[in-house]
C-alpha positions, 0 to 999 in steps of 0.5 A, spaced: 500 500 500 503 506 497 504 511 503 500 517 503 503 523 500 503 530 504 504 537 500 509 542 503 508 549 505 510 554 499 509 561 496 503 563 492 503 569 487 496 572 488 497 577 482 502 578 476 509 578 479 513 584 478 521 583 479 522 591 479 518 592 485 520 590 493 519 583 495 513 583 500 512 576 504 505 575 507 504 570 512 497 569 513 492 567 519 492 560 522 485 559 518 487 560 511 488 553 509 485 556 502 487 561 498 481 566 497 482 570 503 489 571 501 487 575 494 482 579 498 487 581 504 493 583 499 489 586 494 492 593 491 499 591 494 501 589 487 501 597 485 508 597 489 510 590 491 512 583 488 507 579 493 508 572 495 503 569 500 506 563 505 501 557 504 501 552 509 496 546 506 492 543 511 495 536 511 502 539 513 502 539 521 509 542 522 513 546 528 514 553 529 522 551 527 520 548 521 515 553 518 521 558 520 526 555 516 521 554 510 519 561 510 527 563 510 529 558 505 523 560 500 525 568 501 532 566 499 530 562 493 526 569 491 532 573 492 537 568 488 532 569 482 532 577 483 536 580 488 532 586 492 535 591 496 528 592 500 524 586 502 518 586 506 515 581 512 508 582 513 505 577 518 497 577 520 494 574 526 498 567 527 502 569 521 504 575 526 507 570 531 511 566 525 514 573 523 516 574 530 519 567 530 523 568 523 525 575 525 528 571 531 532 567 527 534 571 521 532 578 521 538 580 516 533 578 511 528 583 511 528 591 511 521 593 513 516 589 518 509 589 518 505 586 524 497 586 524 493 584 530 499 579 532 496 573 535 503 573 540 498 575 546 494 568 545 497 565 551 495 571 555 488 570 554 485 565 559 479 563 555 483 561 549 488 557 552 483 553 556 479 552 549 485 550 546 486 545 551 479 542 550 479 543 543 481 535 541 475 533 545 470 537 541 465 532 537 466 533 529 459 536 528 460 541 534 467 543 530 463 544 524 458 549 528 463 552 532 467 554 525 461 558 523 459 561 530 466 564 531 465 569 525 463 574 529 469 574 533 474 574 527 471 580 524 466 585 524 461 582 519 457 589 518 464 591 515 465 586 510 462 584 503 458 578 502 464 575 498 469 576 503 464 573 508 463 567 504 471 567 503 472 568 511 467 562 512 470 557 507 477 559 510 475 557 518 471 551 516 476 548 511 481 546 515 480 539 518 479 538 526 486 535 527 490 541 523 486 546 527 488 543 533 495 543 531 495 550 530 492 551 536 497 547 540 502 552 536 499 558 539 499 555 546 506 553 546 509 560 542 515 563 545 520 568 542 526 571 545 524 579 546 531 580 547 533 578 540 527 582 537 529 588 541 536 588 537 532 589 530 533 596 528 529 596 521 522 600 521 517 596 524 509 598 523 504 595 528 497 595 526 492 594 531 484 593 531 481 596 537 474 592 536 478 586 536 473 581 539 478 575 539 485 578 542 487 584 545 491 586 539 491 594 541 495 592 548 499 587 544 501 592 539 503 597 545 507 591 548 511 590 541 512 597 541 516 597 547 520 591 544 522 594 537 526 600 538 524 603 531 517 602 531 510 606 530 503 604 531 497 605 527 490 603 530 484 601 526 478 604 531 472 600 528 476 594 525 475 587 528 481 581 528 480 580 521 481 587 519 484 586 512 477 583 509 473 589 511 471 594 506 474 600 508 481 597 510 486 596 504 493 595 507 497 598 501 493 605 503 495 604 510 502 603 508 502 609 504 499 613 510 504 611 514 510 613 509 512 605 509 513 604 502 520 605 499 520 610 494 
């Protein structure tokens, strides 16, 4: 009987590649085992960046160290194809944690960093930690129902289009329960050396949603701002956790307003 063939993490190019622009590495949230949401979240960035989205297929149950090494390796491969003087690293939610792990190991790869509602505060939220411990015992039927019920915690539904709501719903329900449990275990175990991060002198942009019902993202942005010596914070006053799928939120415009795009 042939052994099961597993896929592997890879970089997705959501729009036509333009190697004349800075490389932009986007690390998405933990629910994004599909790709539809990534197209919405990175829309508009192609005007100034050569975008790559990190995709972790649902059958890949990998560790922080393995994911960190994969992101670094894929980034180096892109730079071997077309050397770039500017490389952006952008992590959102779960991807924010992964971005911090990547920066801990190889900060020299990136010239600018963006962290959006980083889930690095997960271990400081008691009900999320307890829920993640009980998650493996959740019946399959309830898991499917809970994926739907979690939408109001992930996003301010009044601020997203029907297309975005469908993509978000598909994303949260597409991952097998085993995969979701493994991602939650990673969040519970997440740890990073803040002393190493404090030595990073590259510009860091922290984006936080004030109306985040899932994580204390505004407080976490303040915490990270105290770690990075060269950081600035933008607060989205009416946005939920999955802010990049909201109608009025466009990451490219946010970067422009923060003067975070290299001329």
